[in-house]
VEXKOLRO-263778 format. One record per residue (C-alpha): x, y, z; residue in one letter. Coordinates in steps of 0.5 Angstrom, whole numbers, plus 500, padded with zeros to 3 digits. Example, Ala and Ser with C-alpha at 12.3 -4.5 7.8 and 13.67 -1.06 7.14 Angstrom:
> xx|yy|zz|aa
> 525|491|516|A .
> 527|498|514|S .
This chain:
> xx|yy|zz|aa
> 529|931|077|M .
> 522|935|077|L .
> 517|933|071|L .
> 514|939|069|L .
> 506|938|067|T .
> 504|938|060|P .
> 500|945|059|E .
> 494|941|056|R .
> 494|937|063|I .
> 495|943|067|R .
> 489|947|063|T .
> 484|941|065|L .
> 487|941|072|Q .
> 485|948|073|R .
> 478|948|070|K .
> 476|942|075|L .
> 479|946|081|Y .
> 476|952|079|I .
> 469|948|077|K .
> 470|945|084|A .
> 472|951|088|K .
> 466|955|085|Q .
> 461|950|086|E .
> 462|946|093|P .
> 456|942|092|A .
> 458|940|085|Y .
> 459|933|083|R .
> 463|931|077|F .
> 460|926|072|Y .
> 464|925|066|A .
> 472|923|068|L .
> 473|917|066|Y .
> 474|918|059|D .
> 480|922|061|K .
> 484|916|064|L .
> 485|913|057|Y .
> 488|919|053|Q .
> 494|918|051|A .
> 497|925|054|D .
> 495|923|061|I .
> 497|916|061|L .
> 504|918|058|H .
> 505|923|063|H .
> 503|918|068|A .
> 508|913|066|W .
> 514|918|067|R .
> 511|920|074|L .
> 511|913|076|V .
> 518|911|073|K .
> 521|918|076|A .
> 519|915|083|N .
> 523|909|082|K .
> 520|903|086|G .
> 520|896|086|S .
> 516|891|081|P .
> 509|888|083|G .
> 507|881|083|V .
> 508|880|076|D .
> 516|882|077|G .
> 515|887|071|M .
> 520|892|071|S .
> 521|899|068|F .
> 527|896|064|E .
> 523|890|062|A .
> 518|894|059|I .
> 523|899|055|E .
> 527|893|052|S .
> 521|889|051|G .
> 514|891|048|I .
> 516|898|048|G .
> 513|904|052|V .
> 508|907|047|G .
> 505|900|045|C .
> 505|898|053|Y .
> 501|905|054|L .
> 497|903|048|E .
> 494|897|050|L .
> 493|899|057|L .
> 489|905|054|S .
> 485|899|051|R .
> 483|896|057|E .
> 481|902|060|L .
> 477|904|054|Q .
> 474|897|054|D .
> 472|897|061|K .
> 477|890|061|T .
> 482|893|066|Y .
> 483|889|072|Q .
> 487|890|078|A .
> 493|886|080|N .
> 495|884|087|P .
> 499|888|091|V .
> 506|885|093|R .
> 507|886|101|R .
> 514|888|103|V .
> 516|890|111|M .
> 520|896|112|I .
> 523|897|119|P .
> 521|903|123|K .
> 525|906|127|A .
> 523|903|133|D .
> 525|896|131|G .
> 518|894|129|S .
> 516|893|121|L .
> 511|897|117|R .
> 507|893|111|P .
> 509|897|105|L .
> 504|895|099|G .
> 507|895|092|I .
> 502|895|086|P .
> 505|893|079|T .
> 507|898|075|I .
> 501|897|071|R .
> 496|899|076|D .
> 501|905|079|R .
> 500|908|072|V .
> 493|908|072|V .
> 493|910|079|Q .
> 497|916|077|M .
> 493|918|071|A .
> 486|918|076|L .
> 490|922|081|K .
> 492|927|076|L .
> 484|928|074|V .
> 481|928|081|I .
> 487|931|085|E .
> 484|938|084|P .
> 477|937|085|I .
> 479|934|092|F .
> 484|940|093|E .
> 479|945|092|A .
> 476|942|098|D .
> 481|941|103|F .
> 482|945|109|C .
> 489|950|110|E .
> 491|946|116|H .
> 492|940|112|S .
> 499|940|109|Y .
> 501|932|108|G .
> 501|930|100|F .
> 498|936|098|R .
> 501|940|092|P .
> 504|947|094|Q .
> 504|944|101|K .
> 510|942|105|S .
> 513|939|112|A .
> 516|945|113|H .
> 509|950|113|Q .
> 506|945|118|A .
> 512|946|122|I .
> 511|954|121|D .
> 504|953|123|A .
> 506|949|130|I .
> 511|954|131|A .
> 506|960|130|D .
> 502|957|134|G .
> 507|957|139|M .
> 508|964|139|W .
> 501|966|140|Q .
> 501|962|147|G .
> 498|955|145|Q .
> 504|951|148|T .
> 499|945|151|Q .
> 500|940|146|V .
> 496|934|144|I .
> 501|930|141|D .
> 496|925|137|A .
> 497|918|134|D .
> 492|914|130|L .
> 492|907|131|S .
> 494|903|124|K .
> 490|908|120|Y .
> 491|906|114|F .
> 489|899|115|D .
> 483|901|120|S .
> 480|906|114|I .
> 472|903|112|P .
> 471|902|105|H .
> 464|904|105|S .
> 465|911|109|K .
> 471|912|104|L .
> 467|911|098|L .
> 462|915|100|A .
> 467|921|101|T .
> 469|920|094|V .
> 462|920|091|A .
> 460|927|094|E .
> 464|930|089|R .
> 465|924|084|I .
> 459|921|080|A .
> 462|917|075|D .
> 461|910|076|G .
> 467|907|073|A .
> 471|912|077|V .
> 468|909|083|L .
> 469|902|081|A .
> 477|903|079|L .
> 478|906|086|I .
> 474|900|089|K .
> 478|895|085|Q .
> 484|898|088|W .
> 481|897|095|L .
> 479|890|094|K .
> 486|888|091|A .
> 488|881|095|P .
> 495|883|098|V .
> 501|877|097|I .
> 506|876|102|G .
> 510|872|106|E .
> 505|867|110|S .
> 507|865|118|E .
> 510|859|115|N .
> 515|863|110|G .
> 511|861|104|K .
> 508|866|098|T .
> 500|867|100|A .
> 495|872|100|C .
> 496|875|107|V .
> 490|881|106|G .
> 486|884|101|G .
> 481|881|097|G .
> 473|882|095|K .
> 471|880|103|S .
> 475|886|106|N .
> 472|892|108|R .
> 478|896|111|R .
> 484|899|109|G .
> 488|902|104|T .
> 496|899|102|P .
> 501|904|104|Q .
> 505|904|098|G .
> 500|906|092|G .
> 500|912|088|V .
> 493|913|090|I .
> 493|912|097|S .
> 496|918|100|P .
> 490|922|096|L .
> 485|917|099|L .
> 488|917|106|S .
> 488|925|106|N .
> 481|925|103|L .
> 478|921|109|Y .
> 482|925|115|L .
> 479|931|111|H .
> 472|929|115|L .
> 476|931|121|L .
> 478|937|118|D .
> 472|939|116|R .
> 468|938|122|I .
> 473|942|125|W .
> 472|948|121|Q .
> 465|948|120|R .
> 464|948|127|H .
> 468|953|129|E .
> 472|949|133|L .
> 479|953|133|A .
> 475|959|136|R .
> 471|955|141|K .
> 476|951|143|L .
> 482|956|143|Q .
> 486|950|140|A .
> 489|950|133|K .
> 489|943|129|L .
> 495|942|125|V .
> 495|935|120|R .
> 500|932|116|Y .
> 497|926|113|A .
> 495|922|119|D .
> 500|925|123|D .
> 497|931|127|F .
> 497|935|133|V .
> 492|940|137|V .
> 496|946|140|L .
> 491|949|146|C .
> 492|955|150|R .
> 490|952|157|K .
> 484|947|157|D .
> 487|940|154|V .
> 481|936|156|V .
> 475|938|152|T .
> 480|938|145|P .
> 482|931|146|L .
> 475|929|148|A .
> 472|932|142|T .
> 478|930|137|I .
> 476|923|140|R .
> 469|924|139|S .
> 470|926|132|I .
> 475|920|130|L .
> 469|915|133|E .
> 464|917|128|K .
> 470|916|123|L .
> 471|909|126|E .
> 478|911|127|L .
> 482|911|134|N .
> 487|914|138|L .
> 493|909|139|N .
> 493|912|147|E .
> 500|909|149|S .
> 503|914|144|K .
> 498|920|144|T .
> 501|925|149|K .
> 499|931|152|I .
> 505|936|152|V .
> 507|942|156|D .
> 512|945|151|A .
> 514|951|156|N .
> 517|944|160|K .
> 519|939|155|E .
> 520|937|147|E .
> 515|934|143|F .
> 516|932|136|Y .
> 513|932|129|F .
> 515|930|122|L .
> 523|929|125|G .
> 523|936|128|F .
> 523|937|136|A .
> 520|943|138|L .
> 520|946|145|K .
> 519|954|148|V .
> 525|956|150|K .
> 528|963|152|V .
> 533|967|148|S .
> 539|971|151|S .
> 535|977|151|K .
> 530|974|155|G .
> 525|973|150|K .
> 521|966|149|R .
> 520|963|142|Y .
> 519|956|139|P .
> 525|953|138|H .
> 525|948|132|V .
> 531|943|131|N .
> 532|936|128|P .
> 530|931|134|K .
> 536|927|136|E .
> 533|920|133|Q .
> 534|924|126|A .
> 541|926|128|V .
> 543|919|130|E .
> 540|916|124|K .
> 544|920|119|V .
> 551|919|123|K .
> 550|912|123|N .
> 549|912|115|R .
> 555|917|115|I .
> 559|911|119|N .
> 556|906|114|E .
> 559|909|108|I .
> 566|911|111|T .
> 567|905|114|A .
> 573|901|114|R .
> 570|895|110|N .
> 568|900|104|Q .
> 576|902|103|T .
> 575|897|097|W .
> 571|902|093|R .
> 573|908|089|P .
> 574|914|093|I .
> 569|918|088|Q .
> 564|913|089|E .
> 564|914|097|V .
> 564|921|097|V .
> 559|921|092|R .
> 554|917|096|E .
> 556|921|102|L .
> 554|928|099|N .
> 548|924|097|Q .
> 546|923|104|V .
> 548|930|107|L .
> 545|934|101|R .
> 538|930|103|G .
> 539|931|110|W .
> 541|938|110|S .
> 536|940|105|G .
> 530|938|109|Y .
> 533|939|116|F .
> 537|946|115|H .
> 531|950|117|Y .
> 529|955|123|R .
> 534|953|129|N .
> 538|948|126|S .
> 545|951|126|S .
> 548|948|132|L .
> 545|941|130|V .
> 547|941|123|L .
> 554|944|125|S .
> 555|937|129|K .
> 553|933|123|V .
> 558|937|119|K .
> 564|936|123|R .
> 562|929|123|H .
> 562|928|116|A .
> 569|931|116|E .
> 572|926|121|E .
> 569|920|118|R .
> 571|922|112|L .
> 578|923|114|R .
> 578|917|118|I .
> 576|913|112|H .
> 582|916|108|L .
> 586|915|113|R .
> 585|907|113|K .
> 585|908|106|R .
> 592|911|105|H .
> 594|907|112|K .
> 596|913|116|V .
> 598|911|123|R .
> 598|917|127|A .
> 592|922|127|W .
> 596|928|127|K .
> 599|926|121|E .
> 592|925|117|S .
> 589|932|120|V .
> 596|935|117|L .
> 595|931|110|R .
> 587|931|110|F .
> 585|938|113|P .
> 578|941|111|R .
> 580|945|105|R .
> 583|938|102|V .
> 576|935|104|L .
> 572|939|100|Y .
> 577|942|095|E .
> 580|935|093|E .
> 575|930|094|Y .
> 569|934|093|G .
> 565|933|100|L .
> 558|937|100|Y .
> 559|942|105|K .
> 553|942|109|V .
> 550|949|110|P .
> 550|951|118|I .
> 548|959|118|V .
> 541|962|120|A .
> 537|956|118|G .
> 531|959|121|W .
> 531|965|116|K .
> 529|960|111|S .
> 522|959|115|A .
> 520|966|115|H .
> 523|967|107|A .
> 516|967|104|L .
> 512|972|110|M .
């Protein structure tokens, strides 16, 4: 459910944005007092709760707060801590999340209390930095999306920029130097109390499992000089802000014109689209990152000729293809791994060992997966791939019903559970398959 920002907070955000836009060198001095205002803390609570998420190191859940002390009293005490400047950040709980390649990614989970304060600060300072961010940055920003980033890449390919530097940063979130990040924040924010809050979150101890399987401090702490844990509410904004230094250098030095290259960035993922020369743009990117104390992952950073092979960005596969009329165009569709992932999830939901569940529950979960996946990937040239996913969902649900009702013959199951029955009687979500590319140009 989309939570609307209260008008009073929107007015404050609008004023901060306009001031920052009109005066690029202005530094904001009085922001901390906004954090403990009741309306901002209540809206921050609603946003954090809507994001769901697990409890932090204190084990406190949303339900426990609501049924115990109550939200109003909880936020009043938090407001008092902030106002008296007695607030201290809790340690961050680390969990390991499996990645597509089989490796594990560390995720930091702050306590709900810290998430609420981080969200309150984000509500206040994000408009200031939004006024500075560049057009070619699309990740974790209001009014920006992954689809817009894909469109920008496709536009570059239309214009002949088909030599692609597919960049990968080496452990970006763990590598951000605190001193330079805080200096970047301080370019716009001179409120010492706000800077002290951010420093607390950057220095918070990280609690996880040690090598012997026991709970221990596995990172962070006052001596830590680098990194911002993935998972914190404020982390995407801070990580975006630090890579804005790359964007700013690219823009101020007119590198797009000088190098005949186009930079498209989504958080820490970015590509550089080149017309011919890729050596100079790649060397330039390396030089800028070196100044930021960041490194490219050389094993994953590739140079791709999009006329001959695919490259991948944000779950999509992109390549220059030739249409039936002989015209070259940027072809964009879900990459194979994304298709396999959703098919595997469909298989899990409709497996034989799930026949004990009520069929309404099975179809409801299946529909949630199909809606979410197709909502993202029904875009540009996706019709053929989505048709395959649609057919797979139909076949798997039919197999599930066949096992559930002990129908032995396949032909009998097709007659008993035709497509019409799957959709009309069982309520299977119909994956859209027609002209996904049109939505990419709907706003042009």
